[in-house]
C-alpha positions in Angstrom: 0.0 -0.2 0.2 1.5 3.3 -0.8 0.8 5.0 2.2 1.4 8.8 0.8 -1.7 8.5 -1.4 -3.7 7.2 1.5 -6.6 9.4 2.9 -4.4 12.4 5.0 -6.7 13.6 8.2 -4.4 16.8 8.2 -5.4 18.1 5.3 -7.2 21.5 5.2 -10.2 20.5 2.4 -11.0 17.1 4.6 -12.1 19.5 7.4 -8.1 19.8 9.6 -7.4 23.6 10.9 -4.6 24.6 12.6 -4.8 25.9 16.9 -3.4 29.2 16.9 -2.8 28.1 21.0 -0.7 25.6 20.4 1.3 27.0 17.5 4.4 28.8 17.5 5.1 31.8 15.8 1.9 33.6 14.9 3.3 36.7 15.1 5.5 36.2 11.8 2.8 34.0 10.1 -0.2 35.1 9.0 -3.6 33.3 9.6 -3.5 31.9 5.9 0.6 31.3 5.3 -0.7 28.6 8.7 -3.5 27.4 6.8 -1.4 27.2 3.3 0.5 24.7 5.8 -2.1 22.3 5.4 -2.5 21.9 1.8 -0.7 20.0 -0.6 1.1 22.5 -2.5 4.2 22.4 -2.9 5.4 25.4 -4.9 9.1 27.5 -3.8 7.7 29.5 -0.6 4.0 28.0 -0.3 4.9 27.1 3.2 4.9 27.9 6.7 7.9 29.8 7.4 9.2 29.9 11.0 11.9 32.3 11.8 13.8 29.8 14.0 15.0 26.7 13.3 12.8 25.3 15.8 8.5 25.5 16.1 5.6 23.6 16.7 2.8 23.4 14.5 -0.4 22.6 16.4 -3.1 20.9 14.0 -7.0 19.6 14.5 -7.3 16.6 12.6 -10.5 15.9 10.7 -12.0 13.6 12.3 -10.3 11.4 15.3 -7.8 9.2 14.1 -6.2 6.0 14.9 -2.9 7.2 13.5 -0.4 4.5 11.6 1.5 7.1 10.2 2.7 10.6 9.0 4.3 12.1 5.7 6.7 14.9 5.3 7.4 16.6 2.0 9.5 19.5 0.9 9.6 21.0 -2.3 12.4 19.8 -4.5 13.7 23.0 -5.3 17.8 22.5 -6.6 19.4 25.5 -4.1 21.1 24.2 -1.7 20.0 27.0 0.8 15.9 26.0 0.4 16.9 22.5 1.5 18.9 23.7 4.6 15.1 25.1 5.8 13.5 21.8 5.9 12.8 20.4 9.0 15.6 18.2 10.3 14.4 15.9 13.6 11.0 16.4 14.7 8.6 14.9 16.9 4.9 14.2 16.6 2.5 14.5 20.0 -0.6 13.2 20.0 -3.2 14.8 22.6 -4.9 11.7 25.0 -8.4 12.6 25.7 -11.7 10.7 26.4 -12.3 7.9 28.7 -11.2 4.8 26.4 -8.6 6.2 25.9 -7.2 6.7 28.9 -8.6 3.5 30.2 -5.9 1.8 27.5 -3.3 3.9 28.1 -3.2 3.3 31.8 -3.8 -0.5 31.0 -0.5 -0.3 29.3 2.5 -0.1 30.7 4.5 0.1 27.7 2.7 3.0 26.6 3.6 5.1 29.9 7.2 6.5 29.2 6.1 7.5 25.9 4.4 10.9 28.3 7.2 11.3 30.5 8.6 14.2 28.0 6.1 16.9 26.7 5.8 19.4 24.2 6.8 22.9 24.9 5.6 24.7 27.9 3.7 27.0 26.2 1.8 23.7 24.5 1.2 22.3 27.5 -0.3 24.8 29.4 -2.4 25.9 27.1 -4.0 22.1 26.9 -3.6 22.0 30.9 -6.3 25.1 30.4 -8.6 22.7 28.4 -8.3 19.6 30.9 -6.2 18.7 34.0 -6.4 14.8 33.3 -5.6 14.8 29.1 -2.0 14.9 28.0 0.5 15.0 25.1 2.3 12.0 24.4 4.9 11.1 22.3 3.6 9.1 18.8 7.3 9.1 17.1 10.6 10.8 17.1 11.6 11.3 12.9 14.4 12.9 10.9 13.5 14.0 7.4 16.2 14.2 5.2 15.6 17.0 2.3 19.1 15.8 -0.5 17.2 13.5 -2.2 15.1 14.9 -4.6 13.8 11.4 -6.1 12.5 11.0 -2.3 11.2 14.5 -1.3 8.0 12.6 0.3 8.9 10.6 3.3 6.5 8.7 5.5 7.4 7.1 8.8 5.4 5.1 11.3 3.9 5.6 14.6 5.7 3.7 17.4 4.3 0.7 16.9 3.4 0.1 21.2 0.8 3.6 20.3 -0.7 1.5 17.0 -1.2 -1.7 18.7 -2.8 0.1 21.8 -5.7 1.3 19.7 -5.4 5.2 20.8 -6.9 7.8 18.7 -6.1 11.5 18.4 -8.1 14.5 17.1 -5.1 17.3 17.9 -1.4 16.4 17.1 1.6 18.7 17.7 4.4 18.3 15.1 7.2 19.9 16.8 10.2 20.4 14.8 13.8 20.1 16.6 16.0 21.5 14.3 15.9 21.6 10.4 19.3 21.4 8.2 21.5 24.3 9.2 19.1 27.5 7.8 18.2 30.4 9.9 14.2 30.1 9.2 12.4 26.7 8.9 10.1 26.1 5.7 7.3 23.6 6.6 5.3 22.7 3.6 1.7 20.1 4.3 2.9 17.3 6.5 0.6 14.4 6.7 -1.6 12.2 9.5 -2.6 9.1 8.0 -4.7 6.4 10.2 -7.9 4.9 10.1 -11.0 7.4 11.4 -12.8 6.6 14.7 -16.1 6.9 14.9 -17.3 8.4 18.0 
């Protein structure tokens, strides 16, 4: 199965949208550009431009999703400076909520270590204001490589224990921890794949 062509739950046209309270760099990125990060447009410059090498994008998915994989792309441009703006180290965080999810989490000791670390403080604070009993867990920690023009779409699985536990998520945060050496970072549409969960 070609994961990249499967349904994208983080796509703007599918009903996903960014969450300003858990997105960094809003003062540098107009609302339209943040929304553009959730499209499939890969034209040069049609990205969410962060003024730093790090940042985070909060996404309300199109529906609750049992996430299996996520994909990152970068425009296939020949300039080395553009490629250095691509994200490098990233963590995908899922916001765990709902009684059945919490019960599954506590019933799976192998999962609990994935909640020991948390995303940026402002992200955690914003979500704690919604509920003290909900929290983020790490779904995957990956590295994207922009230097292979034939492989600018790269797909990563979530941790096997997360998938096996049957957890679903309606909110995710993509945290960029580094890029490839540029002063700013350009993020094109992250894609989230999995199985829609009917509530």
